[in-house]
N, C-alpha and C positions, 0 to 999 in steps of 0.2 A: 607612496604617493598612493593615495587612490584616485582614479580617473573619475569622469562624469558619470558613465554609464554605473559605477559601483557605487558612488554617493548617492545617484538616482534611487539603485535598488535597496539600498540602505535605508534611504530617509522612508520610502514608501512600506518597508517590511516592517520599521518603526511605528507607521500609523497602524499597520495590521495588526502588531502588536498588540497595541492599545484598544482594540476593537474586538469584543470577544466574539467568538466564530465557533463554539462548540456544535459537533456535528446535529445537525438540523437545523440551527439557528446561526445559520452565516449568511442572512439577508443585511446586514453592516457591512461586512468584507466583501460580499459581491457586489454591493454600491461603491465602494471604495475603489476596488478594479474596474468596475466599469466606467465611473468616472477618469481616473486616471488613463484609461486607453483611448477615451474621448477626448483628455487633453492632445493628447499624442497625434489627434487625427484620425483615428480608427472607426471604423463602424463596427459597432459592437452587436453581437446578439447575446439573449437572456433567455434561458428557461431556470423556471426556478430558481435556485442558488449558482445556477451553472452560468459562465461567461466566456464568451470566445469571440474570435478576431482572426479573419480570412484574409490573406494575401495573394491574390491566384495570379498569375501573369500568361500562364499558358495553359489551356484544358489539356493539352499533351503529355503536360510534364506530371510526375509524380507527385503526390502528395503526403508531407510531412508533418505530422501531428505532433506538438510541443504540449506535454498535459503534466501538469501537478494540481495540489488540492489547496485550500484555504478552510478548509475545516481542521477544529484542533480536539483532541481528547479533553477532558476535565483534569483541572492542575492537581496534583496531588498533594497531600497535607503538609508534605516535607519541605515544600516549599520554606527559604528562607528570605524571600525578598516578594515582591506582589507581582505575580505572572503576566500580570496585564500591563505594567509597567516597565515600556522598553529601557535598556540600559547601556549604557557603552561604556565598558570598564578595561583597561587593559589590552584593549583591542580585540576585545568581545563584546557582542551584542545579546544581552539577556533577555528572555522573554519565552513566554509560551507559544509555541509553533515556531520559533527560529529556527530552529533546526529540523524540524518536520511538519510540515516542508516548507514554511516560508523562505527559506532562503534558496531553496529550488523552485520555487515559484516567483521569484521577482527576478532570479537569473534567466530563466527560461523568456521570461517576458522579455528582460533586457536586448536576449539573443533575437527573440522574433523582431523588435522594433529595429535591431543592426540589419537584418536582412531585409525587412520591407521596404528598404529605402533603394535595395539593390533590385535593378530590373533585367539583370544579366546572369540571373541565377539558376539553375541547373533544377528547381523545384517549387514547387506550389507551397505554402508555408500557411498553418495554423495552429493558433496558440491558444489553448483553454484551461482555464481556471476553473474546478471542479468542486463540488461537494461532497458530502457524506462519504469521504475513501475511508474514514475511519472507523465506520460503522459498517463498512460494504453496503450503502443504502440504495435503494432503487431509484431514489432521486439525485444520485452521482452522477457519474458520467455514463451510466448505463443509460439515465434519461435521454441523452443528447447524442448517442453513437447513431442513430439514424438521420440525425439534421447533419452531423459531419460529413456524410457521403462516402465515398470511397478514398481510402486510407491506406496508403503503400505502405508506411513506416512510423513507428510514433517513437518518441522520446520522453520517459517517464520520469520525471523530478523527483526522487527521494534522496536522503541523505545517505550516499555510498562512498564519500571521501573520494568522488570524483573517479571512482573505477565502475568498469562495466557489468553489470548484472546481466548475463546470458540468459539465465534461467531463475526460473523463481518457484518455488514448492507453493502447492497446489493447499487448500483449506478445507477440513469438511468436519463440521461440527455434531456429535452424536448425542440425542437425549434416548437415555437407556433406562430398564427398568427391570427388576426382579419380582414377583410378585408369591407371597408366601401365606401362612395362614397364621392370624392370631393364637395366642396360647399365655397364660400365666408363666412369668420367668421363674416362679419358683417350683414348677411342675414338670414335668416331662411331654409337654404337647407342645401343640403349633409347629410351623415351619416358618425358621427365619429368613426373613428377606436378606438379610446383611449377609447369613451363608451363603446364601445362594450366588449375591451379587459378588462375592469375595472371590469363587471360582472364576467368572466371568471375567474380574478385574486382574484376576494373575495371568490370564491369557493375555489381555492386551498389555500387559505389562513385560512379555517374556517373548513374544511372537515376534519373528522377523520375516518380513515377506521378503521373498528369493531374489528381487531384480533392485541392487543397489545402482547409484548414480557415482560416476564420477565428478560430476558436479553439486548435486542434490543432497547425495549419500543415501540413507535409506528411508523407507517410510518411518515417519515417529506416531506412534500413537501414546498418548498420555491422557490419563483419568486426573480429571483437575477440578469437580465439584461433585459431592456426596450428601444425601440428605436421608436418613431414613430416622423412624422411630419418635415418641413423643412421650413415652413414660417410661422409669427403670423397669417395672415391673412387668411389661406387656411386650410380648415376642413379636417384634416388627412385621406385618404384612405386606410391606412396600419398600420398596430402596430404589431411590432412584439416583442416578450420577451421570455425569456430564462426560465425554470422551474427546480430547481435540485429536484430530488426526491430519496431518501434514503429508502429501504426496511428492511422489517424484516424478519425472516427465515417463514414467514406464506405467504407470497405473492412471487411468480414468477414475473419478471418484467412483461413479457408480460399478464398476469393477470392483473396487477397494470394499464396498457398502457390500456386495454380493459375496464376498469372498467372508467378509467379518462374519455376517448373517448364517452361513455354513460352519462358522467355527465356534461361536458363543454357545452355551448349553442352556442356560436359564434367561435370560436379558431379552426384552424387547428392544428392537434399535428403532431409532425414528430420528432420519437426517434432517436437520435444520434446513439445509440445502446442499448439492450437489455441483452447483455449478460454478465454483471457485477453483478450477483444476490449477495442475501446472503447467507452467509456459517457458518457451525456449526460444533462441534462434539460433540459426545455423554458426558456427565461429567464419564462415565461407564469407557472409553476408559483408556487403559492401561498408557497413558503418562500424562493424565489429573491427573487418580490416583497416579500417581509418583508425579506429581507436587504438588498434595494437600498434599500426606504423606511430602513433603518438607517444608512445610507451605506456598506455593504460593497460591496465591488468583484468582479465575477466574472472568473473566467478558463479558461484549459484546461491541464490539469496533464499536465506532460511523464511522469511518473512513475508506476506504479502500486500499486494498493493492494487492499485487500478490495473495494473499490467495484466494481472486476472480477468479483468471484465473486456481487455480489448485484444478482438479476433484476429489482428493482422501483426506480423512481424515487429517485435518491440525489444528494447532495450531498458534497463532501469537505471539512472546515473544522475547523480546530484551532488552537491558539496552539503557539507556535515557529517558525522557520525552518527551509525544507526542506533551505538551503544547509547548515546545522549536522549532518545527519541524516549518520551512520555515519563523522564525522570525528571524531578527537583532541580530548579533552578536551571534549566535547558538552556542553552547557549549557542551561538553559531561565532565562527572567529571574521573578522572583516576580510582578512586576506582569503580567508574560503570563497566569501564572496565572489570579489577580484576575479580568482584564481577559475570560479566554477563559470564565470561569463566568458572569460577569454576560453577554457576547453570546451565550451560548448560550441562557440564559433569555429574555432579549429576545426572540431567534429563534424560540421555542417559546412564548412566551405568548399563547396564545388562539388559535393556528395551527391550523388545519381543513384537511390537506393536499386534501381532497374538492374544495374550492370555490376 
């Protein structure tokens, strides 16, 4: 039997699915979220396509941020149904963004509304529905961090099957280029930039950084894009390629970049950014201990989220399964929404992040 908070969450999620909200195009879903929260009696704040509400009962109490995103990726071509038409079939809600991260978004919203009515709780509360998470955009949560003020703990909603991600890999994308010299392919002349790049790509493929994490494993480097040449009989003088680097908690991206530049022999290395470092929260933190007491498990997440932008302790937890994210015919189980609201409430009930 689905309770009223779950029904309200599902109805709202259906409306959000039916409203396209690709990254940088979230104006309409931001408006829906703002309207809904005002209907619940909340005073809303909005900056760009980020919407947030506050429930501050005592300035001396710690502040907990509940955060998830309302932007989506573009639907892949293999969808067999309209990604923007919500459909409930056999206990599942289908639609783009249902799993990533619409279910977390609405469950955290219901959690905020549950605690907002309680004036004897042990924390202040902020709920933020943010934009541009899927592209790590500058107009997402990074845009409003200063507006949110001092935060003691964040709960980031992403599909984790309601288990606690207490560490998350960082991300650094490298644009690399080797420069050779053109020549005729039929003669022994020129310097082939592809061959130069292959030497460095082989290093990226085989090198193992010495510090491995029990939660996040080794630093992982993957050559993911290669472009070179334009005519079959011309030795190419440039080879450009992209490397995806996923860091663990033992290395800052700037340190990895220094090490990479010392090892590669032929390539220039230009990072697109270095700010998405790995994050983690101690297992001794009260919210982790509360989760363990509820029977939840901890793990290290290989994927990045807005958690990487948040400069204070945080966990990543939410209904749904990360394996469904960015896939055709994405869905969320209705029971996952009900269960998600219940666990979020249990996780926060009586929690004091400072103890």
